[in-house]
N, C-alpha and C positions, 0 to 999 in steps of 0.2 A: 558637323562636330558638335556645334551649339546645341542643335537639337538633341543629339545623344546625350551631352551633359544635362540639360535641363529635363529629360526623360529620366535618366538615372536617380538625379536627386529629386523628382517627383517621387517617383519608386521608393525611394529610400525614407523619403518624409512619410508616405501613407503607411509604408510598413511599420516605423518609428511610433506613428499615431495608433496604428492597430494594437503592437506589443505594449504600449502603454494603458491600454484600456483593460488587456487580457486580466484576470483575477489574479491575484500572487498565490502561490503554494502554500497550503495549510502549514502553520508551524506550533511548535508546542504553547500550549496557554489556550488555542483556539478551539471551538466545537468542532468534532470531525464531520466533514459532509458524509451525509447518508446517502449511499449509492447502493444499488441492487449488481449482486454478481452471481454467476451463473457457475453452480458447482459442477465438479467433475463426477463427482457420485450421483450417479441418478438424473444430472440434468438439472437438480432443482435450483430455481432462483430466490434468493434472499435478501433480504435489505442488510445493512450494518448496524441499523439501529434495532434490530431484534435480538442483538447481543448485548444490550444494554443490561446493567447489573453485573457484568462480568468485564475483566480485561481482555481486549483484542490485540493480537499482535499482526499486523499486515506486512507482507513481505512482496514487494512488487518485483516481479522476476520478469525475463523475457526466455525463450528456448535457445536463441542465438547467444545469450550473455553470460561469457566462461567465468566471471567471478559471481554470477547467480548460482550456477552450477557448483562452485566451490563453497558456497555458504549454504548450500540446502543440508549437507549432513547436520553443519553446527545447528541450525534451525530444528532438524529432527531430534536431535540428542535436547535441546530446549524443549521442545514440543513434550518428548517424553519424560521429562523432569517435572513440567508443570501439569501434566496431563492429571484433570480430576481435582485440581485446585483454583478454580474459577479462571483460569485463561485456556484461551482458543488463539491457535495459529493458523491462519489463511494465508498460504501463498497465492497471490494475485499475478495471473499471466498477463501481461500487458498486449502480447503480440498474439492475437488470437486468428491469424491468417489460416492456420492449420490446427483446428481445434484438436484433433486426433494426437497431433505432435505432443501440444502440452499435456494431454493424459498418459501419452505414452514416455515419455520425459520423466515424469514424476514418477511414475513405476520403476523406471530403469534406475533412478535416485533412492529408491527404497524409500522414499516419503510417505509417512502414515498421516499425517497433519493433513487438513482439508485443503486442496487446492482449487481455486477458482478462475474462472477465465473472463475476464472484463468485454465479453461479447459487445458491450453497446460501446465500449472507449469511455463511459460515463467516470468509472475511476479514475484512468488515467487523465481525463480532463480535468477532474476536482483537487485531485492529490498531485497532479503534476510532478511524477518523479523525474529527477533532472538526470539522475544518473542511476543504472541499475547496479545491484539492487539497493531500491529505499526501503528502508525499515520505518513503520509507524506504530506506535504504542497507543492505545486509545484506553482511556480507563474507564472506570464504571459507571461513570456520568456521563460519556460522548465525549469527553475532552481529550484532545491530543497532549500526550505525556510525554514524546519522545519521536523525533523525527532524526534519520539519519540517511542522507543520501551518499550512495556509494557503498564499497565495500573497503575495509580496513581491518582485518583480520585480527588485530592487536587489541582495537579499541571495541570493537562493535558488541561481541560478546557481553562485555563487562557493562557498556550501556545499556544493553538491554537487559540484563539481568538487573542491576538497580533501579531502571525505571519501571520495571515489574513488579518487584518488592514494593517500589513505594506506591504502586497504582492500587495493589492488593491491600495494603495497611489502610489506604484512604478510605473511610464510611461513604459510603454509596448515598445520593441524595434521595431521598424517597421520590417517586413518579408520581407526579399530581397528575388527575386525570380532569381537562377542563369539560365543563358541560356547557 
């Protein structure tokens, strides 16, 4: 009995130490982690830093998440409203066990904004979406302007709209090339 208790306490202690040294999820005001995503259109891979100078909206979702599917039509409306205004919407699928299912679900939902699959798990690791869907708005300078974990249909769209408007109004800092 004592061995079992000692084993459990040891395992819990190791788990807590491991958890304590995990990087925390990035929040508003922090520089957005630069990760590489695989896009469903053509399978191209691209880093998030390639969008610098524009406003980037990341919508983390999974194929098994009902609230994620509920949020897709609203994200599509948002995408159509801001298309061509310096705002890029990317739906980031964090469950890539079945890449074809990701592509199929996006088509079924009538999504025209960019869909990417986090095939390496890098985006999930660095952005740490706690509850899906998770929404992240990145401003022109690569700084997180908004992070919303979970789906609250009453407030999500307003928060998104306000954050994007502020990010669009903010002048971008010139990119300085170091030599």
